[in-house]
LOTI-41858 format. One record per atom (N, C-alpha, C): residue number from 1; residue in three letters; atom name; x, z, y. Coordinates in pm, whole numbers. Atoms other than C-alpha are relative to their C-alpha. Layout:
N
+-----+---------+-------+--------+--------+--------+
: num : residuo : atomo :      X :      Z :      Y :
+-----+---------+-------+--------+--------+--------+
: NUM :     ALA :    CA :      X :      Z :      Y :
...
+-----+---------+-------+--------+--------+--------+
//
This chain:
52
+-----+---------+-------+--------+--------+--------+
: num : residuo : atomo :      X :      Z :      Y :
+-----+---------+-------+--------+--------+--------+
:   1 :     MET :     N :    -55 :    132 :     16 :
:   1 :     MET :    CA :  -2619 :  -2383 :   2105 :
:   1 :     MET :     C :     51 :    -20 :   -144 :
:   2 :     ILE :     N :    -48 :     11 :    139 :
:   2 :     ILE :    CA :  -2461 :  -2312 :   1762 :
:   2 :     ILE :     C :   -116 :    -30 :    -93 :
:   3 :     GLU :     N :    117 :     22 :     86 :
:   3 :     GLU :    CA :  -2804 :  -2293 :   1600 :
:   3 :     GLU :     C :    -51 :   -143 :     12 :
:   4 :     GLU :     N :     46 :    137 :    -20 :
:   4 :     GLU :    CA :  -2902 :  -2628 :   1751 :
:   4 :     GLU :     C :     93 :   -100 :    -69 :
:   5 :     ILE :     N :    -96 :     96 :     55 :
:   5 :     ILE :    CA :  -2583 :  -2800 :   1636 :
:   5 :     ILE :     C :      0 :      2 :   -152 :
:   6 :     ILE :     N :    -11 :     -6 :    146 :
:   6 :     ILE :    CA :  -2570 :  -2672 :   1277 :
:   6 :     ILE :     C :   -134 :     13 :    -69 :
:   7 :     GLY :     N :    133 :    -10 :     59 :
:   7 :     GLY :    CA :  -2942 :  -2621 :   1225 :
:   7 :     GLY :     C :    -20 :    122 :    -87 :
:   8 :     GLN :     N :     10 :   -125 :     74 :
:   8 :     GLN :    CA :  -2897 :  -2266 :   1091 :
:   8 :     GLN :     C :    -19 :    116 :     98 :
:   9 :     PRO :     N :     14 :   -117 :    -87 :
:   9 :     PRO :    CA :  -3012 :  -1934 :   1239 :
:   9 :     PRO :     C :    128 :     85 :     -1 :
:  10 :     VAL :     N :   -117 :    -86 :    -15 :
:  10 :     VAL :    CA :  -2728 :  -1714 :   1370 :
:  10 :     VAL :     C :    -46 :    145 :      6 :
:  11 :     LEU :     N :     33 :   -142 :     -3 :
:  11 :     LEU :    CA :  -2750 :  -1341 :   1293 :
:  11 :     LEU :     C :     86 :     76 :    101 :
:  12 :     TYR :     N :    -93 :    -71 :    -87 :
:  12 :     TYR :    CA :  -2440 :  -1221 :   1478 :
:  12 :     TYR :     C :    102 :    -97 :     56 :
:  13 :     LEU :     N :   -106 :     75 :    -63 :
:  13 :     LEU :    CA :  -2189 :  -1366 :   1719 :
:  13 :     LEU :     C :     96 :    102 :     60 :
:  14 :     MET :     N :    -99 :    -98 :    -47 :
:  14 :     MET :    CA :  -1870 :  -1166 :   1777 :
:  14 :     MET :     C :    116 :    -77 :     64 :
:  15 :     THR :     N :   -112 :     63 :    -69 :
:  15 :     THR :    CA :  -1600 :  -1261 :   2029 :
:  15 :     THR :     C :    101 :    104 :     42 :
:  16 :     ASN :     N :   -106 :    -87 :    -48 :
:  16 :     ASN :    CA :  -1269 :  -1114 :   2133 :
:  16 :     ASN :     C :    101 :    -87 :     73 :
:  17 :     THR :     N :   -103 :     71 :    -76 :
:  17 :     THR :    CA :  -1014 :  -1222 :   2393 :
:  17 :     THR :     C :    114 :     96 :     28 :
:  18 :     ASN :     N :   -120 :    -77 :    -30 :
:  18 :     ASN :    CA :   -658 :  -1097 :   2427 :
:  18 :     ASN :     C :     65 :    -66 :    121 :
:  19 :     LEU :     N :    -54 :     58 :   -122 :
:  19 :     LEU :    CA :   -544 :  -1153 :   2786 :
:  19 :     LEU :     C :    153 :     -6 :     -1 :
:  20 :     THR :     N :   -146 :      2 :      8 :
:  20 :     THR :    CA :   -181 :  -1079 :   2695 :
:  20 :     THR :     C :     49 :   -126 :    -68 :
:  21 :     THR :     N :    -43 :    118 :     76 :
:  21 :     THR :    CA :   -157 :  -1364 :   2442 :
:  21 :     THR :     C :    -81 :   -125 :     35 :
:  22 :     ASP :     N :     90 :    112 :    -36 :
:  22 :     ASP :    CA :   -428 :  -1586 :   2598 :
:  22 :     ASP :     C :    -66 :    -62 :   -124 :
:  23 :     ARG :     N :     69 :     47 :    121 :
:  23 :     ARG :    CA :   -601 :  -1610 :   2259 :
:  23 :     ARG :     C :   -140 :     58 :     -6 :
:  24 :     SER :     N :    138 :    -43 :     18 :
:  24 :     SER :    CA :   -970 :  -1589 :   2184 :
:  24 :     SER :     C :    -44 :    -31 :   -142 :
:  25 :     GLY :     N :     55 :     24 :    133 :
:  25 :     GLY :    CA :  -1162 :  -1566 :   1860 :
:  25 :     GLY :     C :   -150 :     17 :      1 :
:  26 :     ILE :     N :    145 :     -9 :     13 :
:  26 :     ILE :    CA :  -1524 :  -1618 :   1766 :
:  26 :     ILE :     C :    -34 :      3 :   -148 :
:  27 :     VAL :     N :     48 :     -9 :    136 :
:  27 :     VAL :    CA :  -1689 :  -1510 :   1440 :
:  27 :     VAL :     C :   -152 :    -13 :      6 :
:  28 :     VAL :     N :    144 :     23 :      3 :
:  28 :     VAL :    CA :  -2039 :  -1638 :   1365 :
:  28 :     VAL :     C :    -49 :     34 :   -140 :
:  29 :     ILE :     N :     62 :    -35 :    128 :
:  29 :     ILE :    CA :  -2248 :  -1480 :   1088 :
:  29 :     ILE :     C :   -135 :    -70 :     -6 :
:  30 :     LEU :     N :    124 :     77 :     16 :
:  30 :     LEU :    CA :  -2521 :  -1713 :    965 :
:  30 :     LEU :     C :    -98 :     75 :    -88 :
:  31 :     LYS :     N :    104 :    -64 :     80 :
:  31 :     LYS :    CA :  -2851 :  -1605 :    816 :
:  31 :     LYS :     C :      3 :    -51 :   -144 :
:  32 :     GLU :     N :     -3 :     61 :    133 :
:  32 :     GLU :    CA :  -2812 :  -1843 :    521 :
:  32 :     GLU :     C :    130 :    -75 :    -19 :
:  33 :     LEU :     N :   -117 :     81 :     29 :
:  33 :     LEU :    CA :  -2529 :  -2025 :    348 :
:  33 :     LEU :     C :    -25 :   -143 :     45 :
:  34 :     SER :     N :     10 :    139 :    -41 :
:  34 :     SER :    CA :  -2462 :  -2368 :    491 :
:  34 :     SER :     C :     34 :    -91 :   -116 :
:  35 :     GLU :     N :    -41 :    100 :     97 :
:  35 :     GLU :    CA :  -2441 :  -2679 :    282 :
:  35 :     GLU :     C :    136 :    -52 :     41 :
:  36 :     VAL :     N :   -130 :     60 :    -29 :
:  36 :     VAL :    CA :  -2092 :  -2824 :    256 :
:  36 :     VAL :     C :      2 :   -140 :    -57 :
:  37 :     ARG :     N :     -6 :    139 :     44 :
:  37 :     ARG :    CA :  -2004 :  -3187 :    216 :
:  37 :     ARG :     C :     62 :    -15 :   -137 :
:  38 :     ASN :     N :    -70 :     11 :    127 :
:  38 :     ASN :    CA :  -1770 :  -3131 :    -77 :
:  38 :     ASN :     C :     22 :    141 :    -55 :
:  39 :     PRO :     N :    -15 :   -138 :     48 :
:  39 :     PRO :    CA :  -1830 :  -2794 :   -250 :
:  39 :     PRO :     C :    117 :     19 :    -96 :
:  40 :     GLU :     N :   -113 :    -12 :     92 :
:  40 :     GLU :    CA :  -1554 :  -2870 :   -504 :
:  40 :     GLU :     C :    130 :     29 :     74 :
:  41 :     SER :     N :   -123 :    -20 :    -76 :
:  41 :     SER :    CA :  -1295 :  -2854 :   -225 :
:  41 :     SER :     C :     20 :    144 :     44 :
:  42 :     ILE :     N :    -10 :   -140 :    -39 :
:  42 :     ILE :    CA :  -1366 :  -2484 :   -157 :
:  42 :     ILE :     C :     67 :     77 :   -113 :
:  43 :     SER :     N :    -71 :    -73 :    105 :
:  43 :     SER :    CA :  -1120 :  -2263 :   -340 :
:  43 :     SER :     C :    -85 :    116 :    -51 :
:  44 :     LYS :     N :     75 :   -108 :     64 :
:  44 :     LYS :    CA :  -1269 :  -2014 :   -582 :
:  44 :     LYS :     C :     98 :    113 :    -32 :
:  45 :     ILE :     N :    -87 :   -115 :     24 :
:  45 :     ILE :    CA :  -1115 :  -1666 :   -595 :
:  45 :     ILE :     C :    -69 :     93 :    -97 :
:  46 :     ASN :     N :     53 :    -97 :     94 :
:  46 :     ASN :    CA :  -1164 :  -1433 :   -887 :
:  46 :     ASN :     C :     31 :    139 :     55 :
:  47 :     VAL :     N :    -17 :   -129 :    -65 :
:  47 :     VAL :    CA :  -1219 :  -1096 :   -719 :
:  47 :     VAL :     C :     62 :    103 :    -93 :
:  48 :     ARG :     N :    -56 :    -95 :     96 :
:  48 :     ARG :    CA :  -1131 :   -905 :  -1035 :
:  48 :     ARG :     C :    152 :     -9 :     -5 :
:  49 :     ASN :     N :   -144 :     17 :      4 :
:  49 :     ASN :    CA :   -778 :  -1049 :  -1026 :
:  49 :     ASN :     C :     70 :     55 :    124 :
:  50 :     LEU :     N :    -62 :    -50 :   -122 :
:  50 :     LEU :    CA :   -718 :   -923 :   -671 :
:  50 :     LEU :     C :     49 :    145 :    -17 :
:  51 :     ALA :     N :    -38 :   -140 :     21 :
:  51 :     ALA :    CA :   -695 :   -561 :   -795 :
:  51 :     ALA :     C :    129 :     12 :    -79 :
:  52 :     ASP :     N :   -122 :     -6 :     83 :
:  52 :     ASP :    CA :   -405 :   -646 :  -1031 :
:  52 :     ASP :     C :    125 :     -6 :     81 :
+-----+---------+-------+--------+--------+--------+
//
C-alpha cells in the first residue's frame, strides 16, 4: 500500500510495538530518494561538525 501511495519501491519495512506504553513505530526504507515539495526547508547538517 505504501508503494502505491507514494509511487516508490519499498526495500524494507520495520515495525515495533511496545505493549507496556501502547506505542508503535514504523520505519520504511525506500529504494530511491523521494522528491520533496520544498527542498530548501530540509535542514542541512555538516557531518564533520558533529565530531567536535
